[in-house]
N, C-alpha and C positions, 0 to 999 in steps of 0.2 A: 313231399317238401326237399326239396335240392340243397347237396350240402354250405351251399353258396349264403343260405340264406339264412342261418343260426351262425353265432358267434361260436367256435368251438376252442381251448384250451386247449388242443391235442395240438392242434396244427400251430400255437402259439409257443408250445414247449418245445416241439419240432424246429421249425422259424429260429427261434432264440438260443438250440441248439446250435445251429448251423452259422449263428453269428455270433457266436462265443468262438467255435472250433475258426475261425475267421481270423478273429482278434489272435489267439492262441497262436495262428501262422503267421500275423504279418506283424511283424518288428516292430516298425515305426505307430503300433496303438502304443507300446510300454516307454518308448523315448517318450513320449505325447504324454500320457498320463503319468509319468514319474521320474523321469528325466529332466524334461523342459522346465515342471515347476519347480523343482527342485535347484537346477540351475538361476531360475527368474527368482524368484525368494530370495537367493542370496544375494544378488545385482543388487533389486529392489531395497532390502533390509543392510547391507554393507556399503551398496553404493550409493543413498539418498540417504542424505540426514539434511534436517530440518536446527538441529542443533548446532550451536556456536561454543564448542569444548575449549581454547585457546585462543583467546584476543590479541592481537599482538599490537599496543599502543606505545605512541612517545611522552611524557612526561614530565612537562615542563616546570621546576617550582620555582619560583622569583623570592620566596619566604626561608626566613633563615632562621622560623621559631619553632619552639619547640612541637603546637600545631601544625603545624606547616610539615617538621619531618615526622610526625606521626601519620598523616593524613599519606604523605608518599608512601612512608612503610608496606600500608596496608595493601595499598594498590602492588609493592613487589610481591607481597608474601600472597595475595588472594590466586586460586589454580587457578581463574577466568581471566589472569592477563600475561601477555610476557610482555614489559617491558623493558622500554629504550628511554633512558635518562639526558635529561639536560638541562643547560640551566636559562638559556634562550628557545621562542619558536620558531625560527626561519631555519637554524638545518631538518628541525621535527616537520614543516612543512611541504620541502623538498623530499621527504622520508614520501610521508602519504600522498601526493601528486604520485610518483614513483611506483606507490602499489606497495611500499616492505613494510607497510601499517594503517592502520583498519580508521587511529584517530589518535587527540591528543588530547590530553590533561595538562588543564594550566591550573597551578598553586601559585593564585598572583601574588603581589606583594604586599603589604598588610592583611593577609590571612588572620594572622597571628595575632595581631595586634588589638583589629575587629573583632575576635572571640570574646579574647580579654574585657573590650568594655562591652557583652553581651550581647554583642551588633551577630545576626547570619550572613557574615563573606558569603559571597557566589564563588565556586570556580566557574573556569571556562574550559566547554567542553564542546571539543571540532569533530570532525564528522566526514567521512567523502562522501554524498550525495548524490554522486554517478552510482554506486552500489546500497540504491537505499535498503536494503536486507541487514546487509552487514554493517551499515549508518548506523539503521535503528538496536540492532545489536550493540555495539559498542558504545552508543549515547546512554540505552536503556540498563547495562549493567555500569560504565561509569555510571552511571547516577544510583544507581539502585546500592554499590560499595561506599558512596559518599551517606547516604541518607544509613545505612548501614554503623560506619562509625562514629556519624552525628550521634547514631544513638547510645552507640556503646560510653563513647566521654561523657557523655550528656550525662549517662546514669552514677558518675562518682566525682563530676563538676558543677558545680552550681552556675558558676558560670556561663554555659547553656541554657537559653530559655525554652524551657518546655515548651514543646507543641501544643498546642489548643483541642486536638484530637493524637490519637495513637491508633493506627490501624494496622491491623494483621489479619494479613492472606492466610487461605486456606484455597487448595486445590485438590478434591475431591477424584478420586479411581487414581491417580497418575499426578500424584503430590512434589513430583521429581518435575515433571514435565516433559520429560522423555520421548521426544518425537516419531522415535524406531518403534512404540510398540504403535500407533496410532499409522504410521508408513506400511510396513509389513503385514499390519491387516488387512489394510488396503492394499498392499499387490496381492494377498489372497483373494481378494474382489478381481482383479485386472486378472492372477493367472487361470481360476477358475472360468472367469468369461471365457477367455481363450480357449481354453484348455477344453470344454461345457462345446466350445462351440467348433471349434476343430477336428472333434472326436466324429463330430456328427456329419460335417459337411460334407464329409465324402464316401456314408454308406450307402445313400440312393447312386451318386453316381459312377461308384466304381459297378455298380449291379449293372447301368448301361452301357460301359463302357466295357465292360468283359464277358456285355450279350447275354448275361445270365437274369436279367430282366424278362427273357421272351418263355425264358423256362420256370421263371415263379409265375407268369402270368396266368401260363396252361394250369398251375394245379387251381385246386378248389378254391384258395387264398382269398377271405376278406380282405382291402386295404387295411381295413381299422386291426386288424390282427397283423398284417403288410407291417404297418409304423410301429402295434408296439413293442415285438422282436425285433426290432428294429433299435428301439430308444432302450430297452430295458436290460440288456447288456451293458451299453454305458454309461446308463446311471448310475450300475453300484461298481464300473470302472470309475467316475467320475469321483462319487462319496467315496473306494480309497485314496486316491489320488489329492480329495480335498483333508482326509485323517491323515493322511503324508503333511501338508503347509500345517497341520495344526499340530504337529504333534517336533516337528521342523522348528516351525514358531516358539512354544510354551520352553523345548529343548533348549536350541540355541540361540534366540533371539533373549529370552525369559521373556514372553507378553507375559503376565497373571490371566489365568484363566479361572474366573471367580463365576461365571455358571456354571447351567450340567450339560454332560452330553446330550440328552433329549433335544435340549432347547436348542445348541451348535446342529443336532442333525434335522429339526424342525427347520432354520434357518436356511441350511446346505439343500437343502430337499428341494425349498419350495425355489431358489434358484435356479438350479439348474434345469428346473422344468424350462424357462425361457432362454437361456446358453443350450440345450440340448436341441429344444424347438426349432429355433432361430437356424441353428447349425442343418438340421435334415429339411427344415424348409430351402435353406439355400443348397441345397444337395438335388432337393427333389429338382426344384426351376432352374438350375442349372443344365442339371445332368454332367457334367464335366469336370471332373478331380480337379483338375488346374486352375480352373475359373470357381470354384467351390470354397478352394481351400484362401485362394487370393482375395474373395468378398468377407471369408470367415474371420479372416486377422482384421481388416480393414474394418470391418460390422464391430467387432469385436471389444479389440483395442483403443481406438481413437477414441470410441462418445465412451468408454469407461476409464480411462484415463482422465478425461480433458471436460468430460461432463459427469461426473460422479464424484465431485466431493474430496475426491484423492488426497490432490493438492491442491484445490484449490478452492476456497468456499462457496458453496452458492448462496448463500446473502450475496455476496461480496461482485454476484453477475450480474450483466444487462438485464433487466425485466423477460427479455425474450429469449432468451438461450433460460432465464431460468423455470419458464415453460418449455422446453426443449427437455431438460435434463428428467421430465415426470416421465418421459418418454423411456426413458434410461433404467434397465433392470437393476442396474449396479448400485443407479442412486440408494436403492431402498437395502441390499444386502451390506452396505457399507456400516451404515449405522445398527446396522440388528448386531454387526459381528463386533461392532465396539461395544453393545450395548452390553451381551452375554458374558466379551472376554472382561474388559474392564470395570462392569456395574451389575452382572447380574443378572438372572431370569423374572426381568422387570418386563411380565406378557403383556403389561397395557400402550409397549411402546415395540415390540415386537410383532403381533399381531397383526396391524393394520400393514406393516411392511409383505409380512408372508402370506396375505391375501394381495397385496401388488402383484407380488411376483407369482402366484398363483393365475391372477389374471392374466399377467400377461405371457406368459406358458401353456395358456387353453387357447390364447388369443393366434399365438406361433402352430398350432397344430394344427386348428382349421384352418388357417392358412396351407400348412404342408397337404392336409387331406385332399386340397379343392387342386392343390395343383401335381399330386398322384395322381391319375388317370389311367382306370385300367385298360389301356387304348394303346398301339405300337406308337401313333403318333407322336414327335417329338416337336 
């Protein structure tokens, strides 16, 4: 029986040692694994925010009653609003058209007398519908503050009518609704998808371009041993990169971590299989480092950014696009990361996603094996 007829761990160790030495001599590996993730994490963490910390609004007070003054004072004291006062609405219309303010709150004449009669007079909230997100923020915040003011006044003034129902909202896992938490976790998914694919997209193509592939094929190694030796060093390198991103998310961005390290390790390891496998397949199929790197960036970043649920809710997408998202491995990573960090080790939710990511990884490795033939024909 020849040496090629059986799997040899000694050959795998030797080939893996060669790849580790190659990584140690290649500064680009450190840049991709350690520097690029931190740059991207800080860009996503600080550059993107779905929170509206301070909303500029115009406040038009057309009533001089104590109730109107009290409500106006509630808006001016709120940390959610930067308020400009006026007595008429026309100057505020010009301000909202120019984009200087995001909305107008009008306290109309007769506001106080209506409350004194036991009525519930309405206030007017005007927003700029050409910017739907800002309009929604301004309207919701303004209405929420009015409701809070009315509830506070009703507690000590019986001229207010008690509402038939009292609603008490509770937000689990993220009580303050800080969008940075989900954005940072989603950015880690994007980073790991890009880093994992980039790390292995060059390894086989580099062997072809440098002419060392012919020498490797002259050895008694099997293609399985060759591929395992290529993937294992980069798998551990990507895990270190994942750990670096996790520590940064917890210590710098304050993302809570309610799960356990083994659960996070299981999720990260399962996702790295398709990420590294895709890069290895691209490298084997193209045999050109430049082409492989460009395809790796396009195939990892764009689908993960647009179709994984990172920024856009998958349920709000058209049905055909929702079907396509099932082919994106990061679609299964992001909810798993959110579960581990925000909720804890909820294994009934984690295991199906882990199984899906492992299945994608096996598919890419099979495709890579078929694309890596023991022949010099290109």
